[in-house]
KOLLUMGU-980436 format. One record per residue: residue in three letters; x, y, z of N, C-alpha, C, O in turn. Coordinates in pm, whole numbers, padded with zeros to 5 digits, always signed. Layout:
N
ALAXYZXYZXYZXYZ ...
//
This chain:
66
UNK-00799-01185-01352-00809-01185-01207-00703-01091-01150-00586-01100-01188 UNK-00742-01002-01062-00648-00911-00997-00598-00970-00867-00676-01020-00786 UNK-00469-00964-00849-00410-01007-00724-00357-00883-00655-00265-00818-00705 UNK-00414-00850-00541-00373-00731-00467-00283-00771-00352-00303-00877-00291 UNK-00184-00688-00320-00101-00718-00202-00184-00701-00076-00280-00624-00072 UNK-00146-00772+00027-00218-00761+00154-00186-00627+00220-00084-00565+00192 UNK-00276-00585+00308-00252-00459+00379-00132-00473+00473-00066-00373+00502 UNK-00105-00594+00521+00010-00617+00608+00141-00598+00532+00234-00536+00582 UNK+00147-00652+00409+00267-00636+00327+00287-00489+00292+00398-00437+00303 UNK+00181-00421+00251+00193-00279+00219+00239-00198+00340+00321-00107+00326 UNK+00188-00232+00458+00229-00162+00579+00379-00176+00601+00447-00079+00634 UNK+00430-00297+00584+00573-00322+00602+00657-00247+00498+00755-00182+00533 UNK+00618-00257+00373+00695-00199+00263+00690-00047+00264+00793+00018+00243 UNK+00574+00010+00287+00558+00155+00279+00592+00228+00408+00615+00349+00408 UNK+00596+00155+00519+00638+00215+00645+00529+00288+00722+00560+00362+00816 UNK+00404+00270+00686+00295+00323+00767+00179+00223+00764+00166+00145+00670 UNK+00096+00227+00865-00008+00126+00880-00121+00146+00779-00188+00250+00779 UNK-00140+00047+00694-00244+00053+00591-00373-00002+00649-00375-00110+00708 UNK-00480+00073+00631-00612+00036+00684-00687-00052+00586-00752-00148+00626 UNK-00678-00020+00456-00756-00093+00356-00692-00077+00218-00648+00032+00182 UNK-00688-00185+00142-00646-00181+00002-00773-00170-00081-00860-00256-00074 UNK-00783-00062-00160-00907-00035-00233-00914-00102-00368-01022-00142-00412 UNK-00801-00115-00435-00802-00178-00566-00695-00123-00656-00619-00034-00618 UNK-00691-00176-00776-00592-00136-00873-00664-00103-01003-00750-00177-01050 UNK-00627+00012-01061-00690+00055-01184-00586+00128-01268-00524+00224-01222 UNK-00568+00084-01390-00477+00149-01486-00336+00167-01431-00275+00273-01446 UNK-00284+00063-01366-00146+00065-01318-00124+00139-01187-00009+00162-01149 UNK-00231+00178-01119-00219+00249-00992-00296+00176-00884-00415+00147-00900 UNK-00228+00147-00775-00290+00083-00659-00337+00191-00565-00264+00286-00537 UNK-00460+00179-00515-00515+00277-00420-00531+00210-00284-00578+00096-00275 UNK-00492+00282-00179-00503+00228-00044-00531+00341+00054-00509+00457+00022 UNK-00580+00306+00172-00606+00402+00280-00515+00368+00397-00486+00251+00424 UNK-00469+00473+00467-00396+00450+00591-00492+00472+00706-00601+00526+00687 UNK-00453+00429+00825-00538+00449+00943-00555+00598+00966-00457+00672+00967 UNK-00679+00643+00985-00703+00785+01007-00664+00829+01148-00657+00747+01240 UNK-00639+00958+01163-00618+01017+01295-00753+01025+01365-00857+01014+01300 UNK-00752+01043+01495-00878+01053+01569-00965+01164+01510-00918+01276+01489 UNK-01089+01131+01482-01184+01229+01432-01182+01250+01282-01268+01320+01229 UNK-01085+01192+01212-01078+01208+01067-01151+01095+00996-01161+00984+01049 UNK-01200+01124+00880-01268+01024+00799-01166+00942+00719-01073+01000+00664 UNK-01183+00809+00712-01090+00727+00634-01083+00766+00487-00979+00750+00424 UNK-01192+00816+00431-01193+00850+00289-01098+00964+00256-01063+00984+00140 UNK-01055+01040+00358-00961+01150+00337-00818+01098+00318-00729+01176+00284 UNK-00797+00973+00340-00663+00918+00338-00644+00815+00228-00587+00708+00252 UNK-00690+00845+00108-00672+00754-00005-00546+00797-00080-00534+00912-00122 UNK-00454+00704-00097-00328+00734-00163-00309+00643-00285-00326+00521-00274 UNK-00275+00700-00398-00241+00616-00514-00090+00591-00517-00011+00676-00476 UNK-00051+00474-00566+00090+00444-00589+00100+00365-00718+00023+00272-00742 UNK+00194+00402-00800+00220+00333-00926+00267+00191-00894+00351+00172-00807 UNK+00213+00092-00965+00248-00047-00934+00395-00078-00960+00451-00166-00896 UNK+00458-00006-01053+00600-00029-01080+00686+00030-00968+00789-00028-00932 UNK+00644+00142-00915+00712+00202-00800+00696+00110-00678+00791+00089-00602 UNK+00577+00055-00661+00552-00038-00551+00637-00164-00566+00692-00213-00467 UNK+00648-00216-00687+00730-00336-00710+00876-00309-00672+00942-00395-00613 UNK+00925-00192-00707+01062-00155-00672+01079-00148-00521+01179-00196-00467 UNK+00983-00087-00452+00989-00078-00305+00984-00218-00242+01051-00243-00142 UNK+00904-00307-00300+00895-00444-00248+01028-00517-00264+01070-00589-00174 UNK+01095-00498-00378+01226-00560-00399+01328-00509-00299+01405-00587-00242 UNK+01328-00378-00276+01420-00319-00177+01391-00375-00038+01483-00411+00035 UNK+01263-00381-00002+01225-00432+00130+01268-00578+00145+01320-00617+00250 UNK+01246-00659+00042+01282-00800+00049+01433-00818+00062+01479-00906+00136 UNK+01510-00738-00008+01655-00744+00001+01703-00705+00141+01788-00772+00199 UNK+01647-00597+00194+01686-00552+00328+01650-00654+00436+01720-00666+00536 UNK+01542-00727+00416+01496-00825+00514+01537-00968+00480+01488-01064+00539 UNK+01628-00982+00385+01691-01110+00347+01590-01217+00305+01599-01332+00348 UNK+01494-01178+00220+01400-01275+00163+01447-01316+00028+01383-01398-00037 
//
């Protein structure tokens, strides 16, 4: 079973508004950010390594005293 982070958590950790979490495959999480006016959401797919994301989550949690 895959457990994906919520788009709200990703938005907080990554510092930009996440529109949709697409999934995780081979250690890489794929997500979309909110598109600019007139742009297609599919143009905004970003991969992030899950280990890099875990590190960013730890930093965010420490900074926010969780």
